C-alpha positions in Angstrom: 10.5 -18.1 14.7 10.6 -19.4 11.4 6.5 -20.3 9.7 5.3 -23.6 8.9 4.6 -24.8 5.9 1.3 -25.5 6.3 0.8 -21.8 7.5 2.6 -20.5 4.2 0.2 -22.0 2.8 -2.9 -21.0 4.2 -1.6 -17.4 3.5 -1.1 -18.5 -0.3 -4.8 -20.0 0.0 -6.3 -16.3 1.9 -4.7 -14.3 -0.6 -6.2 -16.0 -3.7 -10.0 -15.9 -2.2 -9.3 -12.7 -0.5 -7.2 -10.0 -1.8 -6.4 -11.5 -6.0 -10.3 -12.6 -6.3 -11.9 -10.7 -9.1 -9.2 -8.2 -9.2 -5.9 -10.2 -11.0 -7.2 -13.4 -12.5 -3.5 -14.3 -12.9 -2.5 -14.0 -9.0 -5.5 -15.7 -7.9 -5.1 -18.5 -10.1 -1.2 -19.4 -9.2 -1.3 -18.8 -5.4 -4.6 -21.0 -5.5 -2.5 -24.0 -7.1 0.1 -22.8 -4.8 -1.7 -23.5 -2.1 -1.4 -27.1 -2.6 2.2 -27.4 -3.8 4.6 -28.0 -1.5 7.9 -27.5 -3.5 6.5 -24.0 -4.8 4.6 -22.6 -1.1 7.6 -24.2 0.7 10.7 -21.3 -0.9 8.9 -19.0 1.1 10.3 -20.6 3.9 13.2 -18.6 3.5 11.0 -15.5 3.8 12.7 -12.9 7.0 9.7 -12.4 9.6 6.5 -12.1 8.8 7.0 -11.9 5.3 6.4 -15.4 3.6 2.9 -14.2 1.7 1.3 -14.8 -1.3 2.7 -10.6 -2.7 6.0 -11.7 -2.0 6.2 -15.0 -3.7 4.3 -13.1 -6.9 6.6 -10.6 -6.7 9.7 -12.8 -7.0 8.5 -14.5 -10.0 7.6 -11.7 -11.3 11.4 -10.1 -10.8 12.7 -13.3 -12.0 10.4 -12.9 -15.4 11.0 -9.8 -15.8 14.7 -10.8 -16.1 13.7 -13.6 -18.9 11.1 -12.3 -20.9 12.0 -15.0 -23.6 10.3 -17.5 -21.6 6.9 -18.8 -22.7 6.1 -18.4 -19.0 5.8 -14.2 -20.0 3.3 -15.0 -23.2 0.8 -15.2 -19.5 2.2 -11.7 -17.9 1.4 -8.4 -20.1 3.3 -6.6 -17.8 6.5 -7.7 -20.5 4.3 -7.7 -23.4 2.2 -11.5 -22.6 -1.2 -10.7 -23.8 -2.3 -14.6 -23.3 -5.6 -15.5 -20.2 -5.0 -18.4 -17.8 -5.6 -21.5 -19.2 -4.2 -25.7 -18.4 -0.9 -24.6 -19.6 0.0 -21.4 -17.0 0.6 -23.2 -13.7 2.6 -26.2 -15.2 4.7 -23.7 -16.9 5.0 -21.1 -13.9 5.9 -24.4 -11.8 8.7 -25.1 -13.5 9.8 -21.5 -14.3 10.2 -21.0 -10.8 11.5 -24.5 -8.9 14.0 -24.3 -11.7 15.2 -20.5 -10.3 14.8 -22.2 -6.7 17.8 -21.2 -6.0 17.4 -17.5 -7.2 14.2 -17.5 -5.9 15.6 -18.2 -2.8 18.2 -15.8 -3.3 15.5 -13.0 -3.9 12.9 -14.2 -1.1 16.4 -14.9 2.1 16.8 -10.5 0.8 13.6 -9.1 0.2 10.9 -7.5 2.0 7.3 -7.1 -0.3 7.4 -2.7 -1.2 4.9 -2.0 -2.6 4.2 1.9 -3.7 0.8 2.0 -5.2 0.3 5.3 -6.2 -3.5 5.2 -7.1 -4.2 5.1 -3.3 -2.9 8.6 -3.3 -7.2 9.0 -4.3 -7.9 7.4 -1.5 -5.9 9.5 1.0 -6.9 13.0 -0.6 -9.5 13.4 1.2 -8.3 12.8 4.5 -5.3 14.6 4.3 -6.8 17.1 3.7 -9.4 17.2 6.2 -6.2 17.4 8.6 -4.7 20.8 7.0 -8.0 22.0 7.3 -8.2 20.8 11.0 -4.4 21.8 11.3 -4.7 25.6 10.2 -4.0 25.1 6.4 -0.2 24.0 6.7 1.1 20.5 7.4 4.2 18.3 7.9 4.1 14.9 6.3 5.8 12.0 8.1 5.1 8.8 5.7 5.9 5.8 8.3 6.0 2.1 5.4 7.0 4.7 2.4 8.8 2.4 -0.1 10.2 4.8 -2.1 7.6 7.5 -0.8 6.0 8.0 -4.2 2.8 8.8 -2.1 5.1 11.6 -0.3 4.1 14.1 -3.6 0.6 13.1 -3.1 -0.1 17.4 -3.1 1.3 17.6 -6.5 -1.2 15.3 -8.5 -4.4 15.8 -9.7 -8.1 13.5 -8.7 -10.1 13.1 -10.0 -13.8 11.3 -8.4 -16.7 10.2 -10.0 -20.0 9.7 -8.2 -22.4 7.7 -8.0 -24.9 10.3 -9.0 -22.6 11.3 -11.8 -20.5 14.1 -10.1 -17.6 14.8 -10.7 -15.5 16.2 -7.7 -11.5 17.7 -9.1 -9.0 18.5 -6.7 -4.8 19.5 -7.5 -2.7 21.4 -9.6 -3.9 21.5 -12.9 -0.7 20.4 -14.8 0.4 17.7 -13.6 2.2 14.1 -15.3 0.4 12.0 -12.6 -3.3 12.2 -13.2 -6.1 9.6 -10.8 -9.3 8.7 -11.0 -11.1 7.5 -8.1 -14.9 6.2 -8.3 -16.9 7.6 -4.7 -19.9 6.2 -4.2 -21.6 6.6 -1.0 -22.9 4.6 1.8 -26.8 5.0 3.4 -26.9 8.3 5.4 -23.7 9.8 3.6 -23.1 13.3 2.3 -20.7 13.9 -0.9 -17.5 14.6 1.0 -15.3 18.1 0.4 -12.3 18.2 -1.6 -10.4 21.2 -0.9 -8.9 21.8 -4.3 -5.2 22.6 -2.8 -2.9 20.6 0.3 -0.8 22.5 1.3 2.9 20.4 2.8 5.5 22.6 3.8 8.0 19.8 5.2 8.0 16.0 4.1 9.6 12.9 5.2 9.1 8.9 4.9 10.3 6.0 7.4 10.6 2.6 6.2 12.6 -0.6 7.1 14.0 -0.5 3.5 13.5 2.3 1.8 13.8 2.2 -2.5 16.7 4.9 -4.1 14.6 4.8 -7.1 18.2 6.0 -8.8 19.1 2.6 -8.3 17.7 0.0 -12.1 17.6 -2.7 -9.5 15.5 -1.4 -7.1 13.5 0.4 -9.6 13.1 -3.2 -10.7 11.8 -4.7 -7.6 9.4 -2.3 -7.1 7.7 -2.9 -10.2 8.0 -6.6 -9.6 5.8 -5.6 -7.2 2.9 -4.4 -9.2 0.4 -7.1 -9.9 2.0 -8.8 -13.6 -1.4 -8.1 -15.1 -1.8 -4.6 -14.4 0.5 -2.6 -16.4 -1.9 0.5 -16.3 -0.1 0.1 -12.1 3.5 -0.1 -13.8 3.0 3.0 -16.1 1.5 4.7 -13.1 4.3 4.2 -10.9 6.6 5.1 -13.6 5.3 8.4 -14.0 5.7 9.2 -10.7 8.9 8.2 -10.1 9.8 9.9 -12.7 8.2 12.8 -11.0 9.6 12.2 -8.1 13.1 12.5 -10.0 12.7 16.8 -9.7 12.8 16.7 -6.2 13.4 13.5 -3.2 11.7 13.3 0.0 14.1 12.4 2.7 13.8 8.9 3.4 14.8 7.5 6.7 15.5 3.7 7.0 14.5 2.4 10.8 11.2 1.0 12.3 8.3 1.9 12.9 7.9 2.0 15.7 11.2 2.9 17.5 12.5 5.7 15.4 9.4 6.9 15.2 9.8 9.7 16.8 13.2 10.5 16.1 12.1 10.3 11.7 8.9 13.2 13.2 12.0 15.4 14.8 13.5 15.9 11.6 11.0 17.8 10.7 9.7 21.2 11.7 8.7 21.3 15.3 5.7 24.3 15.0 4.4 22.8 12.2 0.8 20.6 13.3 2.3 17.3 11.7 0.2 14.3 9.8 1.5 10.2 10.3 0.4 8.6 7.3 0.1 5.2 7.3 -1.0 2.3 3.9 -1.1 -1.3 4.0 1.5 -1.3 6.5 0.3 -2.5 9.9 -0.4 -5.7 8.9 3.3 -6.3 8.4 3.4 -5.0 11.9 2.0 -8.1 13.5 2.1 -8.1 17.0 3.5 -4.4 17.2 0.5 -2.9 15.5 -0.3 -1.6 19.5 3.1 -0.6 20.3 2.4 1.7 16.8 -0.3 2.9 17.6 1.3 3.8 21.4 4.1 5.5 19.9 1.6 7.9 17.9 0.1 8.5 21.4 3.6 9.4 23.1 4.5 11.5 20.1 0.9 13.0 20.0 1.5 14.3 23.7 4.0 16.6 22.4 2.9 18.7 19.2 -0.6 18.1 17.3 -0.5 15.3 15.6 -3.1 13.6 13.3 -3.0 10.5 11.6 -4.3 9.6 8.2 -4.5 5.5 7.8 -5.6 3.0 4.8 -5.4 -0.4 6.0 -8.0 -3.6 6.9 -9.7 -2.2 10.4 -8.4 -5.4 12.2 -4.6 -4.1 11.0 -5.5 -0.7 12.4 -8.4 1.0 14.2 -9.1 -2.0 15.6 -7.9 -1.7 18.9 -9.5 2.2 19.0 -12.9 1.3 18.3 -13.5 -2.7 18.4 -16.6 -4.4 17.9 -17.3 -2.0 14.6 -18.2 -5.1 12.9 -19.8 -2.3 9.9 -16.3 -1.2 9.2 -14.7 -5.0 9.4 -17.0 -6.0 6.3 -16.5 -6.5 3.1 -13.3 -8.6 3.9 -11.2 -7.6 1.0 -12.4 -3.7 1.7 -10.1 -1.7 3.8 -10.9 1.5 6.1 -10.1 5.1 5.3 -9.1 6.8 9.4 -8.2 10.0 10.8 -6.9 9.6 13.9 -6.4 12.8 16.6 -5.8 12.7 20.6 -6.7 14.9 22.7 -5.2 15.4 25.9 -4.4 11.5 25.4 -7.8 9.9 23.8 -8.3 9.7 20.8 -10.7 11.2 18.5 -11.4 8.4 15.9 -13.1 9.0 12.2 -13.7 6.1 9.8 -14.5 7.6 6.6 -14.5 5.5 3.6 -14.2 2.3 2.9 -11.5 1.4 0.6 -10.7 -0.5 -2.9 -7.0 -1.8 -1.8 -5.5 -0.6 -4.8 -6.8 2.5 -4.8 -9.8 2.0 -7.6 -13.0 3.0 -5.4 -14.0 4.6 -2.3 -17.2 4.4 -0.4 -17.9 7.4 1.7 -19.6 7.0 5.3 -21.6 8.8 7.3 -20.4 10.8 9.5 
């Protein structure tokens, strides 16, 4: 069912005030303005399913400015060499730029999904992945659902440095690697510093996505870069570095549905290997099928040892399993790192940390 303009404007407003606020001055400003503009917000009426979101509008504009980097609007886009901050001309230029290219914008919006591979999230996921691996006996197979280009599937090949709030530093990962990630690690009251093993052993890996990104295709890579927020060029550089590293050994990426094709995707991995299923900011896009996805995980866990590592907002992932955890729902701009295992159909749910969505910080929770 198509989403109405009022709902689209509400989503843009939420994107500005919750997701982009304090993180991306450019996107916070543009999304807030778009939420009050019928013509610009109306471009999203061509989006498929639940894709009518601020992230898709911003990515579409970013892709168009990539293709026309000499336009005056580019001076607000650090990703294409701009260095001006938001001022009184930013919105008028953005609005005219986008509406003059309305046909191109609608073509992108109607045919694309928001595809993100936030490589820095690997630093959030690593402690949960190693905890699952330890429980599994040391070696695991990994299936990432909503994998995009599959860059998080290489998290065992990245180096990590965690800066603890007491001054201690934790390091993990191989000594020589092209991708090094830094993450601030705070402790909630009552929490103790987690143990972060130096090594993670993944024996087999695969990704499942409705539209996997082929990094050998320059247009596909450009779209992936366009989905990164334009005033955070360091994230784009990290994306490119990880993409280049992946080129040496590409994982298998499977086109399919997160629910309907979960079992068949898992079956491509060795049946005798403990399985970790990974999701990162995916379940919000499943809408009403989130419960079906969790049920599919439970059914899969009846056939083989399975752990679910999730880095998702509480309402999107863990709330159906552990309802009423208002402590995990706040603050609203932070997600939750979860680790779930089923025992005879009963979920053992652990909320390990609250996390910043782009991987820059995590707050470890008490056991």
